[in-house]
C-alpha positions in Angstrom: 17.4 -1.5 6.3 17.4 -4.2 8.9 14.4 -3.9 11.1 16.3 -4.9 14.2 15.2 -6.4 17.5 16.8 -9.8 18.1 20.5 -10.5 18.3 20.3 -14.3 18.0 19.0 -14.0 14.5 21.0 -11.0 13.3 24.2 -12.7 14.5 23.6 -15.2 11.6 22.3 -12.5 9.2 25.4 -10.4 9.8 27.5 -12.9 7.6 25.1 -12.5 4.7 25.0 -8.7 5.0 28.8 -8.6 5.1 28.9 -10.8 2.0 26.7 -8.3 0.1 28.6 -5.1 1.1 30.1 -3.1 -1.8 33.5 -3.4 -0.1 33.2 -7.1 -0.5 32.0 -7.0 -4.1 28.3 -6.7 -3.3 25.5 -4.2 -3.7 25.0 -2.6 -0.2 26.6 0.8 0.2 25.3 1.2 3.7 23.4 -1.0 6.2 21.0 0.7 8.6 19.9 -1.2 11.7 16.6 0.4 12.4 16.1 1.0 16.1 13.0 -0.8 17.4 13.8 -2.9 20.4 14.0 -1.5 23.9 15.8 -4.6 25.3 19.0 -3.4 26.8 21.0 -6.5 25.9 19.9 -6.5 22.3 20.6 -2.7 22.1 24.1 -3.1 23.5 24.8 -6.1 21.2 23.9 -4.2 18.0 25.9 -1.1 19.1 29.0 -3.3 19.5 28.3 -4.9 16.0 28.0 -1.5 14.4 31.2 -0.2 15.9 33.2 -2.9 14.1 31.9 -2.3 10.5 32.2 1.1 8.8 29.2 0.5 6.6 26.9 -0.2 9.6 24.9 2.4 11.4 22.0 2.6 13.7 19.1 4.7 12.4 16.0 6.0 14.3 17.6 5.7 17.7 15.7 7.7 20.3 12.7 8.0 17.9 11.4 4.6 16.8 12.1 2.3 19.8 8.9 0.6 20.9 6.9 2.3 18.2 5.1 0.8 15.1 7.2 -0.2 12.1 5.8 2.8 10.2 8.2 5.0 12.0 11.2 3.4 10.3 9.9 4.1 6.8 10.3 7.9 7.4 14.0 7.5 6.8 13.8 5.6 3.5 13.1 8.7 1.3 16.3 9.4 -0.7 16.2 10.2 -4.4 18.0 7.7 -6.7 18.2 5.3 -3.9 17.0 1.7 -3.6 16.3 0.6 -0.1 16.2 -3.2 0.7 14.1 -3.8 3.7 15.2 -6.9 5.7 13.6 -8.4 8.7 15.9 -9.4 11.5 15.0 -13.1 11.3 16.1 -13.7 7.7 18.4 -16.7 8.2 19.5 -17.6 4.7 20.1 -15.5 1.6 21.0 -17.1 -1.8 24.2 -15.7 -3.2 22.3 -14.2 -6.1 19.3 -13.0 -4.2 20.4 -9.4 -3.6 21.8 -8.7 -7.1 18.8 -10.4 -8.6 16.4 -8.3 -6.6 18.2 -5.0 -7.3 18.4 -5.7 -11.0 14.7 -6.5 -11.1 13.9 -3.3 -9.2 15.7 -1.4 -11.9 14.4 -3.4 -14.9 10.7 -3.0 -13.8 10.0 0.6 -12.8 6.2 0.2 -12.8 5.7 -2.1 -9.7 5.6 -0.2 -6.4 7.8 -2.6 -4.6 9.5 -6.0 -5.4 10.0 -8.8 -2.9 12.3 -11.7 -2.7 10.8 -15.2 -2.9 10.3 -16.0 0.8 10.7 -19.5 2.2 8.3 -19.6 5.1 5.5 -17.4 3.7 1.9 -18.4 3.2 1.6 -17.2 -0.4 4.9 -18.3 -1.8 5.1 -21.4 0.4 2.1 -22.9 -1.3 3.3 -21.9 -4.7 6.6 -23.6 -3.9 4.6 -26.7 -2.8 2.9 -27.0 -6.2 6.2 -26.4 -8.1 7.9 -29.3 -6.4 10.2 -27.4 -3.9 8.6 -28.9 -0.8 9.5 -32.3 0.5 7.8 -34.7 3.0 9.3 -34.0 6.3 7.9 -34.6 9.8 9.3 -34.0 13.3 11.2 -36.7 15.0 8.5 -39.0 16.5 10.4 -39.7 19.7 9.1 -38.0 22.8 12.7 -37.4 24.1 16.0 -36.7 22.3 16.9 -39.5 20.0 19.7 -37.6 18.2 22.7 -35.7 19.5 22.5 -31.9 18.9 23.1 -31.0 15.3 26.5 -29.6 14.3 25.7 -29.9 10.6 23.1 -28.3 8.3 22.8 -31.3 6.0 19.4 -33.0 6.5 20.7 -36.2 4.8 22.9 -37.0 7.8 19.8 -38.0 9.8 18.0 -41.2 9.2 14.6 -41.2 7.5 11.3 -41.0 9.3 10.4 -44.5 10.6 7.5 -45.8 8.5 5.9 -47.6 11.5 5.5 -44.2 13.3 3.5 -42.5 10.6 0.1 -41.3 11.7 -2.4 -40.6 9.0 -4.8 -38.3 10.9 -3.7 -35.4 13.1 -4.6 -31.7 13.5 -1.8 -29.6 12.0 -2.8 -26.7 14.3 -2.4 -28.9 17.3 1.1 -30.3 16.7 3.3 -30.3 19.8 7.1 -30.1 19.4 8.4 -33.5 20.7 11.4 -31.9 22.6 13.6 -28.8 22.4 16.2 -29.0 19.7 14.4 -31.7 17.7 15.1 -32.3 14.0 12.6 -33.1 11.2 13.2 -36.3 9.2 12.5 -36.9 5.5 9.8 -39.6 5.0 10.8 -40.5 1.5 11.5 -39.1 -2.0 7.9 -39.8 -3.0 5.8 -36.6 -3.2 2.7 -38.7 -2.5 3.9 -38.7 1.1 3.4 -35.0 1.2 -0.2 -35.8 2.0 1.0 -37.0 5.4 2.7 -33.7 6.2 1.5 -30.3 7.5 1.6 -28.6 4.1 -0.1 -31.5 2.4 -2.9 -31.5 4.9 -3.3 -27.7 4.6 -3.3 -27.9 0.8 -6.2 -30.5 0.9 -8.3 -28.2 3.1 -7.3 -24.6 3.3 -10.3 -23.4 5.3 -12.1 -20.1 4.9 -9.4 -17.7 6.3 -7.5 -15.5 3.9 -4.2 -17.2 3.0 -2.2 -14.4 4.7 -3.8 -15.2 8.0 -4.6 -18.9 7.6 -2.9 -22.0 8.8 0.2 -21.4 6.7 0.8 -18.3 8.8 -0.2 -19.8 12.1 1.3 -23.3 11.9 4.8 -23.8 13.1 4.8 -27.1 11.4 4.2 -25.6 8.0 7.0 -23.0 8.6 9.4 -25.7 9.7 8.6 -28.0 6.8 9.4 -25.2 4.3 12.8 -24.6 5.9 13.8 -28.3 6.1 12.8 -28.6 2.5 15.0 -25.7 1.6 18.0 -27.3 3.4 17.3 -30.5 1.4 17.2 -28.5 -1.9 20.4 -26.6 -1.0 22.1 -29.9 -0.3 21.0 -31.3 -3.6 22.0 -28.1 -5.4 18.4 -27.7 -6.6 17.5 -24.2 -5.6 16.0 -23.7 -9.1 13.0 -25.6 -7.8 11.9 -22.2 -6.4 12.0 -20.4 -9.8 8.4 -20.1 -10.9 6.6 -17.2 -12.6 7.4 -15.5 -15.9 8.7 -12.2 -17.3 5.7 -9.9 -17.0 5.4 -7.1 -19.5 3.1 -4.3 -18.4 1.1 -2.1 -20.9 3.0 0.8 -22.4 0.9 3.4 -20.5 2.0 1.7 -17.3 5.7 1.9 -17.9 6.3 5.4 -16.7 8.5 5.3 -13.7 8.4 7.6 -10.7 10.5 10.8 -11.1 13.7 9.6 -9.5 13.9 6.0 -10.5 16.9 4.9 -12.6 15.6 3.6 -15.9 17.9 1.9 -18.4 17.8 3.6 -21.8 16.0 1.5 -24.5 19.0 1.5 -26.7 20.9 -0.3 -24.0 18.8 -3.4 -24.6 17.4 -5.6 -22.0 19.4 -5.9 -18.8 19.4 -8.6 -16.1 16.5 -9.0 -13.8 12.8 -9.6 -14.0 13.1 -13.0 -15.8 10.6 -14.8 -13.5 8.2 -12.7 -11.5 4.9 -13.3 -9.8 2.3 -10.5 -9.5 0.5 -10.8 -6.1 -2.7 -9.3 -7.6 -2.9 -6.5 -5.0 -3.4 -9.0 -2.2 -1.4 -8.9 1.0 2.1 -10.5 1.0 4.8 -10.6 3.7 7.2 -7.7 3.9 10.3 -9.6 5.2 12.7 -8.8 2.3 11.8 -6.3 -0.4 13.3 -3.5 -2.6 11.7 0.0 -2.9 12.7 3.3 -4.4 13.0 6.0 -1.7 11.0 8.5 -3.8 8.1 6.0 -3.9 8.1 5.7 -0.1 8.4 9.5 0.3 5.4 10.1 -2.0 3.2 7.8 0.1 4.1 9.0 3.6 2.9 8.5 6.2 3.1 4.7 5.9 0.3 3.1 7.9 1.1 1.4 11.2 0.4 -2.0 9.5 3.2 -1.3 7.0 2.9 -4.8 5.5 -0.7 -4.3 4.5 0.0 -0.7 3.3 3.1 -1.4 1.2 2.0 -4.8 -0.3 -1.7 -4.1 -0.9 -3.3 -0.7 0.0 -0.8 1.6 -1.7 -0.5 -0.5 -4.8 -4.3 -0.5 -5.2 -4.5 3.2 -4.5 -1.9 4.2 -7.1 -2.4 1.3 -9.6 1.2 -0.1 -9.3 1.4 -3.8 -8.4 3.6 -5.5 -5.8 5.8 -8.2 -7.4 7.8 -11.2 -6.2 11.1 -12.0 -8.0 11.1 -15.8 -7.7 14.8 -16.1 -8.5 15.7 -14.1 -5.4 15.3 -16.7 -2.7 15.7 -16.1 1.0 14.6 -17.9 4.2 12.5 -16.4 6.9 12.7 -18.1 10.4 9.2 -17.5 11.9 6.1 -15.4 12.3 5.2 -14.7 16.0 2.4 -17.2 15.6 5.0 -19.9 14.8 7.7 -18.8 17.2 7.1 -21.2 20.1 7.2 -24.4 17.9 9.9 -23.4 15.5 12.2 -22.3 18.3 12.1 -25.9 19.6 13.5 -27.3 16.4 17.2 -27.5 15.5 16.7 -25.1 12.6 18.6 -22.1 14.0 21.6 -24.4 14.7 21.4 -25.6 11.1 21.3 -22.2 9.6 24.2 -21.1 11.7 26.2 -24.2 10.7 25.5 -23.4 7.0 26.5 -19.8 7.4 29.8 -20.8 9.1 30.6 -23.2 6.4 29.6 -21.2 3.3 29.2 -17.5 4.1 30.9 -16.2 7.2 34.5 -14.9 7.0 37.0 -16.9 9.0 37.2 -14.2 11.6 33.5 -13.9 11.9 32.3 -17.4 12.7 29.2 -17.7 14.8 28.6 -19.7 18.0 25.3 -20.8 19.5 23.5 -18.7 22.1 22.2 -21.7 24.0 25.3 -23.6 25.2 25.6 -27.3 25.7 26.4 -28.8 29.1 30.1 -28.7 30.1 32.3 -31.3 28.4 29.5 -32.4 26.0 30.9 -33.7 22.7 28.5 -33.7 19.7 28.6 -36.7 17.5 31.7 -36.3 15.2 32.3 -32.8 16.5 33.5 -30.7 19.4 31.8 -29.5 22.5 30.5 -25.9 22.4 
């Protein structure tokens, strides 16, 4: 279930979804693009996309456009069916993320829903910070473009942040993007330098707001730092830095599944999944990428208009079944609406597109940028767009 609204993100996401189709050896039997946007260009684009892939379909058309997200959950009610809800601005999915999430959903019937480990999320972002997955990045200090537009996803190809430009004191909520399309630069390999970055400053003083609505949700700088750190970890082949948590065993009386969940027989022995999980403790988490049983959704209809609060916190508290994160299922989320203006002025979307074209997209499905360069422009070491 892709909660669809914006073509420029789904264009990249399409490659990852294609990779995970059953017809390509993956786990998705069908892909539903849940109708939400009323923008005519975005609607026409997704209709064309769906027409070219048999497993793709549009669901909720004429019913859910312009309405709250709760409308879309009315369709996720099939028995013996796992629904994977994906936001349209998921820009990177680890090759093991979907299989890992599905196996954990089967291995642990007690939790109400299970989420992937989100990069760019307040809760998991700060856990990732303390487990060594975050690196000291800052935006290019120049006030005008000092690099040619990126045509590569690798952050190592940019020079490091100039030491003489480091500023010790600044308001992370008052950061201004230096220019449109700017990169972030690595300060050093010393984690002490994290104290000079948005996430380091937030960790030293988190304020009084709940983490779900604090600076890690509002700050575009914190969201950008998480994503550049992920690119750095991918380049170093160190995605395991995100694997925290443990195998959680719930009490015997809590193991009864809902009536239609598929449960492996005990004599089959332990299957894959659920090796490293994190219980959110009935507090709110982001609902950008998660797996649920259709019967569990059906039993709790109607889902509240604030579906994130309902599915990650209110329903789990009401029925006594927790919301879990599988930390081995790693995906990247581009931005919250509170971060959109700043993150959209980085070169991150170009980097995620470049990665997808290199490692994920089929040769006949390579992606081009939405914002074109000037005529006859040649990027450094590459071709004009």
